[in-house]
C-alpha positions as CSV (number, residue, x, y, z in Angstrom):
1,X,-28.0,-1.1,-14.8
2,X,-26.2,-1.7,-11.9
3,X,-24.8,0.8,-9.6
4,X,-21.4,0.7,-8.9
5,X,-20.7,0.7,-4.8
6,X,-17.4,2.0,-5.1
7,X,-14.4,3.2,-7.5
8,X,-11.0,1.7,-6.9
9,X,-8.0,3.2,-8.5
10,X,-4.8,1.1,-8.3
11,X,-1.3,2.1,-9.8
12,X,2.6,2.1,-9.0
13,X,4.0,4.8,-6.9
14,X,4.2,8.3,-8.4
15,X,1.7,7.5,-11.3
16,X,-0.6,10.1,-10.3
17,X,-3.4,8.1,-8.5
18,X,-4.2,11.0,-5.7
19,X,-4.7,13.6,-8.5
20,X,-7.2,11.7,-10.5
21,X,-9.0,10.4,-7.1
22,X,-9.4,14.1,-6.1
23,X,-10.9,15.1,-9.5
24,X,-13.3,12.3,-9.4
25,X,-14.3,12.7,-5.7
26,X,-15.0,16.3,-6.5
27,X,-17.7,15.3,-9.2
28,X,-19.2,12.5,-7.8
29,X,-19.9,13.2,-3.9
30,X,-17.0,11.1,-3.3
31,X,-14.7,10.3,-0.2
32,X,-11.2,9.1,-0.9
33,X,-10.1,5.9,1.2
34,X,-6.4,4.9,1.5
35,X,-5.4,1.7,0.2
36,X,-1.7,1.9,0.4
37,X,0.5,0.0,3.4
38,X,2.6,2.8,4.1
39,X,0.4,5.8,4.1
40,X,-1.5,4.5,7.0
41,X,1.4,5.5,9.2
42,X,0.8,8.8,11.2
43,X,4.7,9.6,11.1
44,X,5.3,9.0,7.5
45,X,3.6,11.9,5.5
46,X,6.3,13.4,3.2
47,X,8.3,9.9,2.6
48,X,5.2,8.0,1.8
49,X,4.0,11.1,-0.4
50,X,0.4,11.2,1.7
51,X,-2.0,13.7,0.6
52,X,-1.2,16.9,2.0
53,X,-3.7,19.3,3.9
54,X,-4.8,21.2,0.9
55,X,-5.9,18.0,-0.5
56,X,-7.7,17.1,2.7
57,X,-9.4,20.2,2.7
58,X,-10.8,19.7,-0.9
59,X,-12.8,16.3,-0.2
60,X,-12.8,14.0,2.7
61,X,-10.1,11.5,3.3
62,X,-10.3,8.4,5.3
63,X,-7.3,6.1,6.6
64,X,-4.4,8.4,6.1
65,X,-1.7,8.5,9.0
66,X,-4.2,6.8,11.3
67,X,-1.6,4.3,12.7
68,X,1.5,4.8,14.7
69,X,4.7,3.6,13.4
70,X,5.0,1.1,16.2
71,X,2.1,-0.7,14.9
72,X,2.7,-3.8,12.5
73,X,-0.6,-3.1,10.5
74,X,-1.5,-6.1,8.5
75,X,-3.8,-6.7,5.4
76,X,-6.5,-7.8,7.9
77,X,-6.5,-4.9,10.0
78,X,-6.8,-2.8,7.0
79,X,-9.7,-4.6,5.8
80,X,-11.4,-4.5,8.9
81,X,-11.1,-0.8,9.0
82,X,-12.0,-0.2,5.2
83,X,-15.0,-2.3,5.9
84,X,-16.1,0.2,8.6
85,X,-15.1,3.0,6.3
86,X,-17.2,1.8,3.4
87,X,-20.2,1.4,5.4
88,X,-20.0,4.8,6.8
89,X,-19.5,6.6,3.5
90,X,-22.1,5.0,2.1
91,X,-24.5,5.7,4.7
92,X,-23.6,9.5,4.3
93,X,-24.8,9.1,0.7
94,X,-21.4,9.5,-0.8
95,X,-19.1,7.3,-3.2
96,X,-16.2,5.5,-1.6
97,X,-13.2,6.1,-4.0
98,X,-10.3,3.5,-2.7
99,X,-6.8,4.5,-3.9
100,X,-3.4,3.2,-3.6
101,X,-0.5,0.8,-4.8
102,X,-0.9,-1.9,-2.4
103,X,-2.3,-4.9,-4.7
104,X,-2.8,-7.3,-1.6
105,X,-5.2,-4.7,-0.2
106,X,-7.5,-4.7,-3.4
107,X,-7.5,-8.4,-3.6
108,X,-8.5,-9.1,-0.3
109,X,-11.0,-6.2,-0.7
110,X,-12.6,-7.8,-3.7
111,X,-11.8,-11.5,-3.4
112,X,-11.9,-12.2,0.2
113,X,-9.4,-12.9,2.6
114,X,-8.5,-16.3,4.1
115,X,-9.5,-16.4,7.9
116,X,-6.4,-17.1,9.8
117,X,-6.8,-17.5,13.8
118,X,-5.3,-14.6,15.7
119,X,-1.6,-15.5,16.6
120,X,-0.7,-15.5,20.3
121,X,1.3,-12.0,21.1
122,X,4.1,-13.9,22.6
123,X,4.5,-16.0,19.4
124,X,4.3,-12.8,17.4
125,X,6.7,-10.8,19.5
126,X,9.4,-13.7,19.2
127,X,9.1,-13.9,15.6
128,X,9.4,-10.3,15.1
129,X,12.3,-10.3,17.3
130,X,13.9,-13.0,15.8
131,X,13.6,-11.3,12.3
132,X,15.1,-8.2,13.3
133,X,18.1,-10.1,14.2
134,X,18.3,-12.9,11.5
135,X,16.9,-10.4,8.6
136,X,15.4,-12.1,5.5
137,X,17.8,-14.8,4.7
138,X,17.5,-16.1,8.6
139,X,13.8,-16.2,8.4
140,X,13.7,-18.0,5.3
141,X,15.9,-20.5,6.6
142,X,13.9,-20.9,9.6
143,X,10.9,-21.5,7.1
144,X,12.5,-24.3,4.8
145,X,11.6,-27.1,7.1
146,X,8.1,-25.9,8.3
147,X,6.7,-24.1,5.4
148,X,9.0,-24.3,2.2
149,X,6.5,-23.1,-0.1
150,X,6.7,-19.7,1.9
151,X,10.4,-19.9,2.2
152,X,10.9,-20.3,-1.8
153,X,7.9,-18.0,-2.8
154,X,8.2,-15.0,-0.4
155,X,11.1,-12.3,-0.7
156,X,9.9,-9.5,1.5
157,X,11.0,-9.6,5.4
158,X,7.4,-8.8,6.4
159,X,5.4,-11.8,4.4
160,X,8.4,-14.1,5.6
161,X,7.8,-13.2,9.3
162,X,4.3,-13.5,8.9
163,X,4.6,-16.8,7.6
164,X,6.5,-18.0,10.3
165,X,4.2,-16.6,12.9
166,X,1.5,-18.4,11.3
167,X,3.2,-21.7,11.1
168,X,4.5,-21.3,14.6
169,X,1.0,-20.2,15.9
170,X,-1.0,-22.6,14.3
171,X,0.9,-25.7,13.7
172,X,-0.1,-25.0,10.0
173,X,1.6,-23.5,6.8
174,X,0.4,-20.2,5.4
175,X,-0.7,-21.9,2.4
176,X,-3.1,-24.4,3.8
177,X,-4.8,-21.6,5.5
178,X,-4.9,-19.5,2.3
179,X,-6.4,-22.5,0.3
180,X,-9.3,-22.4,2.8
181,X,-12.6,-20.8,1.9
182,X,-12.0,-17.4,2.3
183,X,-14.5,-14.7,3.9
184,X,-16.9,-13.1,1.4
185,X,-15.3,-10.2,-0.3
186,X,-16.3,-6.7,1.0
187,X,-16.6,-5.3,-2.5
188,X,-16.8,-8.0,-5.2
189,X,-15.4,-6.7,-8.6
190,X,-18.8,-6.8,-10.1
191,X,-20.0,-4.2,-7.6
192,X,-17.3,-1.9,-8.5
193,X,-15.6,0.4,-11.1
194,X,-12.1,-0.3,-11.4
195,X,-8.9,0.9,-13.1
196,X,-5.1,0.6,-12.8
197,X,-2.7,3.5,-13.8
198,X,-0.3,2.4,-16.4
199,X,2.3,5.1,-17.5
200,X,4.9,4.5,-19.6
201,X,8.3,3.7,-17.6
202,X,10.4,6.9,-19.0
203,X,7.4,9.2,-17.6
204,X,7.2,7.3,-14.4
205,X,10.8,7.3,-13.7
206,X,11.2,11.1,-14.1
207,X,8.3,11.3,-11.4
208,X,10.1,9.4,-9.1
209,X,13.1,11.1,-9.7
210,X,11.4,14.4,-8.4
211,X,9.8,12.6,-5.3
212,X,13.2,11.1,-4.2
213,X,14.4,14.8,-4.1
214,X,11.4,16.1,-2.1
215,X,11.9,13.2,0.7
216,X,15.7,14.0,1.1
217,X,14.8,18.0,1.5
218,X,14.4,19.6,5.1
219,X,10.7,18.4,5.5
220,X,11.2,14.8,4.8
221,X,14.4,14.7,6.7
222,X,13.1,15.9,9.8
223,X,10.2,13.5,9.5
224,X,12.8,10.5,9.5
225,X,14.9,12.2,12.3
226,X,11.6,12.1,14.3
227,X,10.8,8.4,13.5
228,X,14.2,7.2,14.5
229,X,13.9,8.8,18.0
230,X,11.4,6.3,18.8
231,X,14.0,3.5,18.4
232,X,11.6,1.3,16.8
233,X,12.5,-2.3,15.8
234,X,13.7,-2.6,12.1
235,X,11.4,-5.1,11.4
236,X,8.4,-3.0,11.8
237,X,6.8,-2.3,8.4
238,X,7.0,1.7,8.9
239,X,10.8,1.4,9.5
240,X,11.3,-0.3,6.2
241,X,9.3,2.3,4.1
242,X,11.2,3.2,1.0
243,X,13.1,6.5,2.0
244,X,13.7,5.7,5.7
245,X,16.8,4.2,5.4
246,X,18.0,6.7,2.5
247,X,17.3,9.6,4.7
248,X,18.8,8.1,7.9
249,X,22.0,7.4,6.0
250,X,22.0,10.9,4.9
251,X,21.4,12.2,8.2
252,X,24.0,10.4,9.7
253,X,26.7,11.3,7.3
254,X,27.0,7.7,5.5
255,X,25.7,8.8,2.3
256,X,25.9,12.5,0.6
257,X,22.8,13.8,-0.9
258,X,23.7,12.5,-4.3
259,X,24.4,9.0,-3.1
260,X,21.3,8.9,-1.1
261,X,19.2,10.4,-3.9
262,X,20.6,7.7,-6.4
263,X,19.6,4.8,-3.9
264,X,16.5,6.2,-3.1
265,X,15.6,6.4,-6.9
266,X,16.8,3.1,-7.4
267,X,14.8,1.3,-4.7
268,X,11.7,3.5,-6.0
269,X,11.9,2.1,-9.4
270,X,12.5,-1.6,-8.2
271,X,9.3,-1.1,-5.9
272,X,7.2,0.3,-9.0
273,X,8.1,-2.6,-11.2
274,X,7.2,-5.1,-8.4
275,X,3.8,-2.9,-8.2
276,X,3.2,-3.4,-12.0
277,X,4.2,-7.0,-11.9
278,X,1.5,-7.6,-9.5
279,X,-1.0,-5.6,-11.1
280,X,-0.4,-7.4,-14.3
281,X,-0.5,-11.0,-12.7
282,X,-3.1,-10.4,-10.1
283,X,-5.5,-7.8,-11.5
284,X,-5.1,-8.5,-15.2
285,X,-8.8,-8.0,-15.7
286,X,-8.8,-4.4,-14.5
287,X,-8.8,-1.7,-17.3
288,X,-5.7,0.2,-17.4
289,X,-5.2,3.7,-18.3
290,X,-1.8,5.3,-19.7
291,X,-2.1,8.5,-17.3
292,X,0.9,10.2,-19.3
293,X,-1.2,11.1,-22.2
294,X,-3.6,13.7,-20.4
295,X,-4.0,15.9,-17.4
296,X,-5.9,14.2,-14.3
297,X,-8.8,16.6,-15.1
298,X,-8.7,15.3,-18.7
299,X,-8.4,11.7,-17.5
300,X,-11.4,12.3,-14.7
301,X,-13.7,13.5,-17.4
302,X,-13.1,10.6,-19.9
303,X,-13.5,7.9,-16.9
304,X,-16.5,9.9,-16.2
305,X,-18.3,9.4,-19.2
306,X,-17.5,5.5,-19.2
307,X,-18.6,5.5,-15.5
308,X,-21.7,7.4,-16.3
309,X,-22.9,5.3,-19.3
310,X,-22.2,2.0,-17.1
311,X,-23.6,2.8,-13.4
312,X,-25.5,6.0,-13.5
């Protein structure tokens, strides 16, 4: 019987991933490791629904709030950091439990990541400055003649900007690098126990609405206010975290509470839908669990029964 080296828990925002991870970590001598691209930023705790101090006391957590918002943290950065954390946690005789909603992180972890050379800092800075001024469509237009596949296939400003950095910094489009042999996977799927939380949409939408209300309360607003004081470029990933714009509009009077809450709810629902699409298309062989049927404790016990039969 092969022993699992880690448990991987993916799912859309507000689906209850953290609660399930806590239950499993307590029962399996586990350490929870972040696999969410927004929860790495130290300034964004409430906005990104990062585990709170009570959760941190229950079991150890790693790679949460570990990067300043001024950093453009990439998938490669996370992969290097998580590789170190998995080695450390395993060396302590504990089980890594990776939790998050960033599908690309899980894909890189279990399938490997294309080895793209480091981009000259001046090229990166120039591309990010251009992106901040030109926006999504401006970057898309700049890519059309040099990397049409990225221009047509990517929708997110961060990824479009990354494609522009790569083609300008290496002279080759991103897709060519991605087709090359990838680095060996840190955690091949066969070495892991995996699951995707797949709640019914009405249940998820209700929880998303509740979370929107929390972000726009005094704690979340104060968090965004402090972030805005740094006067960071709008192109940075942290500045595009869902909730930052909506909270800013409420703070400046550009939106009422009801308007900001509605915009935030809609944006979060759209993001959850994109996450679910990624999980279906890119992680279709991962077991799926309907988390609306039982409590996190009951789900943990159900998962543990199968985990023990397979891996212990």
